[in-house]
C-alpha positions in Angstrom: 0.0 0.0 0.0 2.6 2.4 1.0 4.8 1.3 -1.9 2.1 2.1 -4.5 1.5 5.5 -3.2 5.1 6.4 -3.4 5.3 5.3 -7.0 2.2 7.4 -7.9 3.7 10.5 -6.5 6.9 10.0 -8.3 5.1 9.8 -11.7 3.0 12.9 -11.0 6.1 14.9 -10.1 7.8 13.9 -13.4 4.8 15.0 -15.4 4.7 18.4 -13.8 8.3 18.9 -14.5 7.8 18.3 -18.2 4.8 20.6 -18.2 6.9 23.6 -16.9 9.6 23.1 -19.5 7.1 22.9 -22.4 5.3 26.1 -21.3 8.4 28.2 -21.6 8.7 27.6 -25.4 5.2 28.8 -26.3 5.1 32.4 -25.0 2.6 34.4 -27.2 2.8 38.0 -25.9 5.1 40.4 -27.8 5.4 44.1 -28.8 7.8 46.0 -31.1 8.2 49.7 -31.5 10.4 51.4 -34.2 12.5 54.5 -33.6 13.5 56.1 -36.9 16.6 58.3 -37.1 18.1 60.5 -39.8 21.7 61.8 -39.8 23.1 64.1 -42.6 26.6 65.6 -42.6 27.3 69.1 -43.7 29.8 70.1 -46.5 33.2 71.6 -46.1 33.9 73.1 -49.5 36.6 75.7 -50.2 36.4 77.6 -53.4 39.3 79.4 -55.2 37.6 82.1 -57.2 39.2 84.6 -59.6 42.8 84.8 -60.5 43.2 81.3 -62.0 43.5 80.6 -65.7 41.5 78.1 -67.7 43.8 75.3 -66.6 43.4 76.2 -62.9 46.9 77.6 -62.7 47.8 80.8 -60.8 51.3 81.1 -62.3 52.2 79.5 -65.7 55.2 81.4 -67.1 58.0 80.5 -69.4 61.1 82.3 -70.7 61.7 84.2 -67.5 64.9 86.1 -66.6 66.4 87.4 -63.4 64.8 90.6 -62.2 61.3 89.6 -63.5 58.4 90.1 -61.0 55.0 88.5 -61.2 51.9 89.3 -59.1 48.7 87.4 -58.8 45.6 87.8 -56.6 42.9 85.2 -55.9 40.0 84.9 -53.6 39.1 82.1 -51.1 35.4 81.5 -50.6 33.4 79.2 -48.4 31.0 77.3 -50.7 29.9 74.7 -48.2 27.5 74.6 -45.2 30.2 74.3 -42.5 32.4 77.1 -41.2 36.0 76.8 -42.3 38.5 77.3 -39.4 41.8 77.4 -41.4 43.1 77.3 -44.9 46.6 75.9 -44.8 49.1 76.5 -47.6 51.0 73.3 -48.5 53.6 73.4 -51.3 54.8 70.6 -53.6 57.7 70.9 -56.1 58.1 68.3 -58.8 59.2 67.6 -62.4 62.5 69.6 -62.1 64.1 69.7 -65.6 67.1 71.2 -67.4 67.0 72.2 -71.0 70.0 71.1 -73.0 72.1 74.2 -73.7 74.3 74.8 -76.7 76.8 77.0 -74.9 79.4 74.5 -73.4 80.5 76.8 -70.6 77.0 77.5 -69.4 76.0 73.9 -69.8 78.8 72.9 -67.5 77.6 75.3 -64.9 74.0 74.1 -65.3 75.1 70.6 -64.3 75.4 71.8 -60.7 71.8 73.1 -60.6 69.3 71.3 -58.4 65.6 71.9 -57.7 66.0 73.5 -54.3 68.6 75.9 -55.7 66.2 76.8 -58.5 63.3 77.4 -56.0 65.7 79.6 -54.0 65.9 82.0 -57.0 62.3 83.0 -56.6 61.7 85.4 -53.7 58.2 86.0 -52.3 58.2 89.8 -52.1 54.6 90.2 -50.9 52.1 87.8 -49.4 48.9 89.6 -48.3 45.9 87.9 -46.7 42.4 88.9 -45.7 41.1 92.1 -47.3 39.0 92.9 -44.2 42.1 93.7 -42.3 43.0 96.1 -45.1 39.9 98.1 -44.3 41.0 98.3 -40.7 44.3 99.6 -41.9 42.7 102.4 -43.8 40.6 103.3 -40.8 43.7 103.5 -38.6 42.7 100.7 -36.3 45.8 98.7 -37.5 49.1 100.5 -38.0 51.4 97.4 -38.3 51.0 96.1 -41.8 52.7 92.9 -40.8 49.3 91.8 -39.4 48.0 91.3 -42.9 51.2 91.2 -44.9 52.9 88.2 -43.2 55.7 88.0 -45.8 57.4 91.1 -47.1 60.3 91.9 -49.3 62.8 92.5 -46.5 62.4 89.0 -45.3 64.2 87.5 -48.3 61.8 84.6 -48.1 61.9 82.3 -51.2 59.9 79.5 -52.6 62.5 77.2 -51.1 61.8 78.6 -47.7 58.1 78.1 -48.2 58.8 74.5 -49.4 60.9 73.8 -46.3 58.7 75.8 -43.8 61.6 78.1 -42.9 59.3 80.7 -41.3 61.8 81.4 -38.5 63.8 83.6 -40.8 60.9 86.1 -41.0 62.1 89.3 -39.3 58.9 89.7 -37.2 58.3 86.1 -36.4 56.4 86.9 -33.2 53.6 88.4 -35.3 53.8 85.8 -38.0 53.1 83.1 -35.5 49.5 84.1 -35.5 49.4 82.9 -39.1 51.1 79.5 -38.6 49.5 76.2 -37.8 51.2 72.8 -37.3 50.3 70.4 -40.1 49.2 66.8 -39.3 49.5 65.8 -43.0 52.4 63.4 -43.2 53.4 64.4 -46.7 53.7 68.1 -45.6 55.2 68.2 -42.2 56.0 71.4 -40.2 54.3 74.7 -39.7 52.1 76.0 -42.5 50.8 79.4 -43.4 47.1 79.9 -42.6 45.5 82.0 -45.4 42.3 82.4 -43.4 43.5 83.3 -39.9 41.3 82.7 -36.8 43.4 84.3 -34.1 43.3 87.4 -32.0 46.4 89.5 -32.1 47.4 92.8 -30.7 48.7 95.6 -32.9 52.1 96.3 -31.3 51.9 100.0 -32.2 48.3 100.8 -31.2 47.5 98.1 -28.7 44.2 97.3 -30.6 43.1 93.7 -30.8 42.6 92.4 -34.3 40.3 89.4 -34.7 40.1 86.8 -37.4 37.6 84.0 -37.6 38.4 81.9 -40.7 35.7 81.6 -43.3 32.3 81.1 -41.7 29.5 79.8 -43.8 26.7 81.9 -42.2 27.7 85.2 -43.8 29.5 84.4 -47.0 33.0 85.5 -45.9 35.8 85.6 -48.4 39.6 86.1 -48.0 41.6 87.8 -50.7 45.2 86.6 -51.1 47.8 88.4 -53.1 51.3 87.0 -53.9 54.1 88.7 -55.6 57.2 86.6 -56.7 60.5 87.9 -58.1 63.1 86.0 -60.0 66.2 87.1 -58.0 68.8 89.1 -59.9 72.2 88.1 -58.4 75.3 89.8 -59.8 77.8 87.5 -58.1 80.4 86.1 -60.5 82.6 83.0 -60.5 86.4 83.1 -61.1 85.9 82.9 -64.8 83.7 86.0 -64.9 80.4 84.2 -65.4 77.4 85.1 -63.2 76.9 82.2 -60.9 73.2 82.4 -61.6 73.9 81.2 -65.1 73.6 77.6 -63.9 69.8 78.1 -63.7 69.4 78.9 -67.4 67.0 76.4 -69.0 65.6 75.1 -65.7 62.0 74.4 -65.1 59.9 73.1 -62.3 56.2 72.5 -61.4 55.1 74.1 -58.1 51.7 73.1 -56.7 49.9 74.9 -53.9 47.5 72.7 -51.9 45.0 74.7 -49.9 43.6 72.6 -47.1 40.4 73.8 -45.4 39.8 72.5 -41.9 36.7 72.3 -39.7 36.1 73.8 -36.3 35.9 71.6 -33.2 32.9 69.4 -32.5 30.1 70.6 -30.3 27.2 69.2 -28.3 24.3 69.9 -30.6 21.7 69.8 -27.8 18.4 68.0 -27.5 16.5 69.7 -30.3 16.2 68.2 -33.8 16.7 70.0 -37.0 19.5 71.8 -38.9 22.5 72.7 -36.8 22.9 76.4 -37.5 25.7 76.8 -35.1 28.1 74.7 -37.3 27.9 77.5 -39.9 29.6 79.9 -37.5 33.1 80.5 -36.4 34.0 79.4 -32.8 30.8 77.3 -32.5 29.4 76.8 -29.0 27.6 73.8 -27.3 23.8 74.0 -27.7 22.0 73.5 -24.5 
C-alpha cells in the first residue's frame, strides 16, 4: 500500500516537470516599437575664385629672366555649409628639368643646378591675406601692416623657404606666429601658413586687438590673397667672370599649392532636432 502511493507521487512529479519546461517555449505575448533616425553631414567646401587661368593655374610662365616680377591675386570663398577654421598652404615641387644648352661653358655650370637651388631663385616679395584687415588699416585701427602682410620683401623669403617651412627667418616672427599652424598631413610636415586666420592678435603699435575668424558659412565671408614673386637678380660672378646664376638657365619646375580647409571643433548639438545652424559659425558653442 505504501509502496504504491510512493510510486504514484513520483510519476506525478515527473509529469509536472515536463509541463513547466514545455510552457516556456510557447510564450505568445510580444510588442515591437520602431524609432526612426536620420543623420546628414554638412559640407566643407573651399572655393578658389578669380585669379586662375582656364587650366586652374595661378602662375604659368616660361622664358623668365632674373629681375622679373609676377603678381597674382585670388580669392578664397566658403562654398559649403560648415564654417572653415583654417586654410593651410602646402607646397609641392616636382618635375624639375634642365633644358640642354648649346653653350658649353654655361651647360657645364648648369650641371650643378638642383631643384632646391632653383626654388631659391624665386623670392616672395609680398604675401597679403584677408582684405577685411586692409579696411581696418585704412581706418587707422591697424598700424602694423605685418598683421595682414605676413611675408614682405625685406624677409628675403623664397619658394625654397616656403617649401621647407623656414618661417623662423621672417624678421617679425612673433607676429607671423598668428598665421602659422602645425600640419598633421604626413606628406607636408611642419608649420604651414594659414591664409584664413582665426586668431586674436594685438597691434604692437596701437594696442588694438585684431580678430580673425576663418571663413564662416553663415555670412559668405571671403579672403583675398595676393602673392608677388620675383626672379632674384644676383650679380655675383665666378672666377671665370660668369654670373653664378647662369647655372639656372633652361631650368623648369612645377610648383603646386595645396590649400587645405579644416573644420572647427565638434560641439554638443543639444536636444532639439533640425538643422545645426551653429556649425555655420566660427567658434561654435555647445547647444543646451
